[in-house]
VOFI-826774 format. One line per 3 residues: for each residue x, y, z of C-alpha. Coordinates in pm, 1 decimal. Example, Ala and Ser with C-alpha at 12.3 -4.5 7.8 and 13.67 -1.06 7.14 Angstrom:
<pts>
1230.0:-450.0:780.0  1367.0:-106.0:714.0
</pts>
This chain:
<pts>
5699.0:9982.0:18586.9  5770.0:9624.7:18699.3  5672.1:9304.7:18518.5
5342.7:9253.7:18704.5  5235.0:9610.4:18628.2  5324.7:9568.1:18259.6
5123.1:9245.8:18248.2  4820.9:9412.7:18401.4  4849.3:9705.5:18159.7
4867.0:9468.8:17862.6  4567.5:9271.6:17989.8  4369.6:9591.5:18040.1
4467.9:9706.6:17689.8  4365.2:9369.5:17555.2  4033.1:9402.7:17730.6
3990.9:9752.8:17596.6  4083.1:9626.3:17248.5  3820.6:9351.4:17281.6
3556.2:9604.9:17383.8  3656.3:9837.0:17099.8  3615.7:9556.5:16849.6
3261.6:9469.1:16971.5  2996.4:9702.7:16831.4  2721.5:9816.2:17073.6
2358.6:9743.1:17018.8  2190.8:10077.8:16934.3  1867.8:9960.0:17101.2
2043.4:9915.7:17440.0  2281.1:10216.3:17427.5  2252.3:10581.4:17341.6
2363.0:10720.6:17007.6  2655.7:10902.9:17173.1  2783.0:10577.6:17325.4
2750.0:10395.8:16990.0  2932.2:10681.4:16808.2  3213.1:10691.5:17066.2
3252.4:10314.8:17055.2  3257.9:10319.7:16670.0  3531.3:10587.0:16668.1
3740.2:10371.6:16903.2  3679.9:10072.8:16675.7  3783.6:10273.3:16369.7
4098.6:10405.3:16539.1  4198.2:10059.6:16659.4  4145.8:9911.9:16311.3
4364.4:10180.2:16151.6  4637.2:10114.0:16408.7  4629.5:9743.1:16330.2
4648.6:9813.1:15956.2  4945.7:10044.2:16015.5  5128.5:9777.6:16216.0
5055.8:9520.0:15940.8  5193.0:9753.3:15670.9  5508.1:9817.6:15875.1
5568.7:9444.3:15901.9  5515.1:9403.6:15527.6  5753.8:9693.4:15447.4
6016.3:9551.5:15679.0  5993.6:9215.0:15504.4  6006.9:9380.3:15161.3
6315.2:9583.3:15258.5  6490.2:9270.0:15377.8  6412.5:9095.1:15047.7
6531.9:9402.3:14854.0  6861.8:9411.2:15043.7  6911.6:9041.2:14976.0
6834.3:9091.4:14606.3  7080.1:9381.2:14584.0  7348.6:9162.1:14737.4
7278.5:8893.0:14476.3  7297.8:9150.6:14192.5  7625.9:9287.5:14330.1
7770.0:8936.9:14345.5  7647.3:8864.6:13992.3  7811.9:9182.5:13857.7
8140.0:9091.8:14023.6  8126.1:8746.1:13865.5  8043.6:8901.3:13526.2
8343.7:9135.2:13553.8  8570.3:8840.4:13632.0  8425.7:8645.7:13339.1
8479.7:8943.6:13105.4  8842.1:8976.4:13218.9  8908.5:8605.2:13165.8
8730.4:8612.2:12828.5  8930.6:8915.4:12708.7  9258.2:8759.3:12819.1
9166.7:8432.5:12643.8  9076.0:8613.6:12319.8  9403.3:8807.2:12325.5
9597.6:8485.3:12371.1  9405.6:8321.5:12086.3  9469.2:8618.4:11852.9
9838.2:8616.9:11944.4  9863.6:8244.5:11873.0  9671.3:8286.5:11545.7
9901.0:8566.7:11427.9  10206.8:8358.1:11510.7  10062.4:8062.6:11318.3
9976.5:8282.3:11017.7  10324.4:8435.9:11018.3  10493.5:8097.8:11043.4
10268.5:7961.1:10768.3  10343.3:8258.8:10543.1  10720.1:8225.7:10593.1
10710.0:7851.6:10531.4  10493.3:7903.9:10223.7  10732.1:8163.0:10079.6
11026.6:7928.6:10132.5  10837.5:7644.9:9965.1  10748.8:7867.8:9667.7
11109.8:7969.4:9612.1  11228.3:7608.2:9645.8  10962.6:7480.9:9401.4
11040.4:7751.2:9147.4  11411.3:7674.3:9169.2  11346.6:7300.1:9126.6
11116.1:7349.7:8829.2  11365.0:7561.1:8635.3  11494.0:7373.2:8335.5
11861.2:7410.9:8232.5  11760.7:7586.9:7911.7  11541.4:7838.8:8097.9
11824.0:8048.0:8235.1  11657.0:8368.0:8102.1  11348.4:8320.7:8321.4
11323.5:8580.9:8597.3  11077.2:8538.9:8884.4  10955.6:8884.1:8998.8
10829.1:8912.0:9356.8  10695.9:9231.5:9516.5  10629.1:9121.0:9874.1
10298.0:9024.3:10029.2  9974.1:9214.6:10091.0  9634.7:9158.4:10252.2
9363.6:8999.8:10038.4  9121.9:9263.5:9911.3  8809.6:9053.3:9956.7
8596.4:9143.4:10257.4  8621.8:8902.7:10554.5  8938.4:8740.5:10417.0
9235.3:8973.2:10481.2  9479.6:8684.3:10439.9  9828.9:8799.7:10351.9
9921.3:8674.9:10006.0  10256.5:8682.6:9827.3  10251.7:8875.0:9498.1
10340.9:8552.8:9311.5  10028.0:8386.1:9454.3  9781.4:8676.1:9441.3
9623.6:8569.9:9111.8  9614.0:8203.3:9216.6  9453.3:8295.8:9550.1
9176.5:8493.3:9379.5  9112.7:8232.6:9108.6  9099.5:7938.0:9350.0
8995.2:8064.2:9694.4  8746.0:8325.0:9569.9  8624.2:8162.1:9248.9
8267.8:8148.5:9384.4  8261.0:8528.5:9410.4  8313.9:8582.4:9037.4
8096.7:8511.2:8738.0  8262.4:8275.9:8489.6  8248.4:8544.1:8220.0
8442.8:8799.6:8423.0  8662.9:8587.7:8645.1  8985.1:8715.3:8487.6
9066.3:8926.1:8180.1  9397.8:8929.2:7997.6  9469.6:9270.9:7846.9
9745.3:9444.5:7648.7  9800.5:9814.2:7596.7  9550.4:9951.2:7345.4
9291.0:9682.4:7419.2  8965.7:9721.5:7614.5  8784.7:9490.6:7853.4
8434.9:9532.0:7998.3  8331.1:9435.6:8351.6  7959.6:9436.5:8436.7
7816.0:9479.1:8785.9  7498.6:9572.3:8973.4  7534.3:9902.3:9165.5
7259.7:9798.5:9409.5  7493.1:9529.7:9546.1  7746.6:9789.5:9659.9
7728.0:9807.9:10038.6  7812.8:10122.4:10232.7  8183.0:10149.6:10322.3
8255.7:9796.6:10205.7  8513.3:9737.3:9932.4  8393.4:9511.6:9652.7
8616.8:9339.9:9396.5  8463.7:9395.6:9053.6  8710.2:9186.7:8856.2
9067.8:9082.1:8782.0  9292.4:9195.8:8498.4  9631.1:9065.0:8387.2
9839.7:9316.1:8193.5  10068.3:9161.1:7930.6  10247.5:9474.0:7810.0
10228.8:9667.2:7483.6  10120.7:9512.2:7154.2  10482.9:9536.7:7031.0
10595.4:9335.5:7331.2  10319.3:9083.3:7259.7  10452.0:9023.2:6906.9
10826.0:9054.8:6969.0  11028.4:8784.3:7143.8  11143.3:8921.2:7481.7
11505.6:8895.3:7588.5  11394.4:8728.7:7910.8  11070.8:8585.7:8045.1
10937.8:8751.8:8357.0  10721.9:8539.9:8588.1  10473.0:8744.3:8793.8
10230.9:8459.3:8880.9  10319.3:8105.1:8988.3  10129.0:7775.0:9007.2
9841.5:7890.9:8787.0  9584.8:7639.7:8655.3  9646.6:7514.4:8300.8
9378.9:7737.4:8149.5  9555.2:8042.7:8294.4  9919.3:7948.0:8236.4
9951.7:8211.6:7965.0  9900.5:8474.8:8236.8  10209.5:8382.4:8439.0
10402.8:8660.1:8260.6  10122.3:8912.7:8307.2  10097.6:9170.8:8585.7
9783.9:9108.9:8800.6  9550.0:9406.3:8856.0  9242.4:9416.5:9081.2
8943.7:9644.4:9007.5  8764.2:9774.8:9317.8  8453.7:9979.1:9399.4
8320.3:10120.9:9725.7  8010.1:10321.3:9815.2  8109.1:10565.0:10088.4
8031.7:10904.8:10238.4  8129.5:11226.0:10062.1  8314.2:11324.5:10379.7
8572.9:11050.9:10308.0  8771.1:11299.5:10097.8  8803.5:11541.3:10391.9
9124.1:11507.8:10592.8  8987.7:11706.8:10890.0  8815.2:11448.0:11110.4
8596.0:11699.4:11296.7  8472.6:11851.2:10971.1  8415.7:11502.4:10827.2
8204.8:11403.3:11130.4  7993.0:11718.9:11098.8  7938.7:11650.5:10727.7
7843.8:11291.5:10802.8  7585.2:11398.9:11064.4  7407.4:11618.7:10810.4
7452.8:11382.5:10516.5  7171.5:11194.3:10344.7  7170.1:10894.8:10112.0
7192.3:11126.8:9811.3  7524.2:11259.6:9949.2  7693.5:10920.4:9917.0
7954.7:10864.0:9646.0  8081.8:10567.4:9445.6  8460.2:10528.8:9428.8
8643.1:10305.7:9178.3  9014.2:10235.9:9163.8  9267.1:9975.3:9045.5
9555.8:9819.1:9238.1  9851.4:9596.8:9148.0  10119.2:9417.2:9353.0
10383.8:9528.6:9102.0  10531.6:9846.8:9245.1  10772.4:9905.2:8955.0
10525.6:9919.7:8666.6  10334.0:10248.5:8642.0  10005.1:10227.9:8454.2
9721.8:10461.2:8368.7  9369.2:10320.8:8340.7  9107.9:10475.6:8113.4
8763.7:10407.5:8261.6  8427.3:10450.5:8093.4  8099.5:10368.1:8270.9
7763.0:10326.0:8099.2  7433.5:10144.6:8145.6  7175.6:10012.5:7901.0
7176.7:10349.9:7724.1  7529.4:10383.2:7583.6  7472.5:10755.3:7519.7
7455.5:10820.0:7895.5  7804.9:10757.0:8025.9  8095.1:10898.3:8225.2
8470.7:10864.4:8169.3  8788.8:10922.3:8366.5  9162.3:10840.4:8377.3
9327.7:10716.7:8697.1  9667.7:10577.7:8791.3  9682.6:10216.8:8912.2
9764.7:10217.4:9284.7  10005.0:9980.7:9470.6  9818.6:9707.9:9658.4
10060.7:9740.5:9950.5  9908.5:10078.5:10041.1  9587.8:10119.0:10242.6
9267.4:10047.0:10049.6  9045.7:10218.5:10309.7  8874.6:10504.8:10125.5
8869.5:10722.1:10438.4  9248.4:10693.0:10457.2  9373.1:10717.6:10099.5
9118.1:10955.5:9942.9  9227.2:11267.7:10138.5  9592.0:11220.1:10030.5
9570.5:11030.0:9699.5  9404.9:11136.2:9373.5  9433.1:10797.3:9201.4
9066.1:10703.9:9211.8  8743.4:10783.7:9027.2  8466.0:10943.1:9227.9
8105.8:10948.8:9104.7  7817.7:11109.8:9288.6  7504.3:10920.2:9387.9
7303.1:11117.1:9131.5  7549.1:11035.2:8850.9  7530.1:10660.3:8914.8
7153.2:10685.1:8953.9  7126.2:10855.5:8614.8  7358.6:10614.3:8432.4
7187.7:10306.7:8584.0  6836.8:10435.8:8508.1  6742.3:10472.3:8873.3
6954.5:10169.9:8975.4  6737.1:9943.9:8760.3  7001.1:9863.7:8494.2
7330.2:9680.4:8515.5  7640.7:9895.3:8470.8  7927.6:9822.4:8231.6
8280.2:9942.8:8311.0  8514.4:9959.8:8010.4  8884.9:9956.0:8102.3
9195.9:10029.1:7899.3  9556.6:10033.8:8027.5  9850.3:10248.9:7919.1
10209.5:10248.0:8041.5  10323.4:10588.5:8159.8  10670.4:10551.2:8003.6
10902.2:10295.8:7847.1  10992.4:10110.3:8162.6  11125.6:9798.7:7986.1
10957.8:9573.7:8240.1  10891.3:9303.2:7979.9  11224.8:9316.9:7795.1
</pts>
């Protein structure tokens, strides 16, 4: 079909379309002619609607393809941003660790220099005892602290986290101290420092003049200078899952999935930076009713070891575990404050203070 024939066909179709779109007058035409013309009108209208929908779908598909391209580009940019952000964070952490390490080394050197300078000629029997450094036990701190500065760090940097009445307790063998706390403030799987103790030795050592003075804590405030010859001890508590005592990880996960709040346990333990002095701690916990109480004996743990309950509980027995129901009973349904009585005993004559 040539161009002129196509033109004529289109014009005839246009004429037919025009006739189809004009309704016949029923008074001038028969009912069959009106019905036939109406069917043609209906068919033509449906064809036009179909063509219109096809155009709309084609436009929508084009917009959808364009949108998908934009999303793909955005994801690629996000991936690049994530890579750059991760690399930047790793560089920042590396720089921070290097700064902390350099600061710690410089601080240790300064401590040793200051101690050497402050020694008087007649103090030749003074012995400064250092036991390395360890991470701070307060949550969200984790700063590495030398054993000589552990007590100072807690008294100064974390003074706002202690009540004045239980900031620090000096204690000798045979004596008792009481630390009070609210069990409702114990958060799940978060270690909480209940208090600080400084162990001064046996009562005989307290009365007798030692052959040499051991310095375990340096640069203490004036009101705590008498504790510089005492061994610092930190009292900790953590509310955790009963599965923490299980060494098998798969079994622990299964227990945790079926566990309820009543299956949680409260764990208390004591740590010290002095790894040469071995102490036992007698613990007694009671609430407002002194007749309802629980007692236990634990060994004071080295602070250099892990203080994560999920790590040390399966392999270490030096902690006190109380069930949720026990603490609930002693605290009168968690309504009363709890009082922890602590006494320290040396395991043997270790001559640490002589």
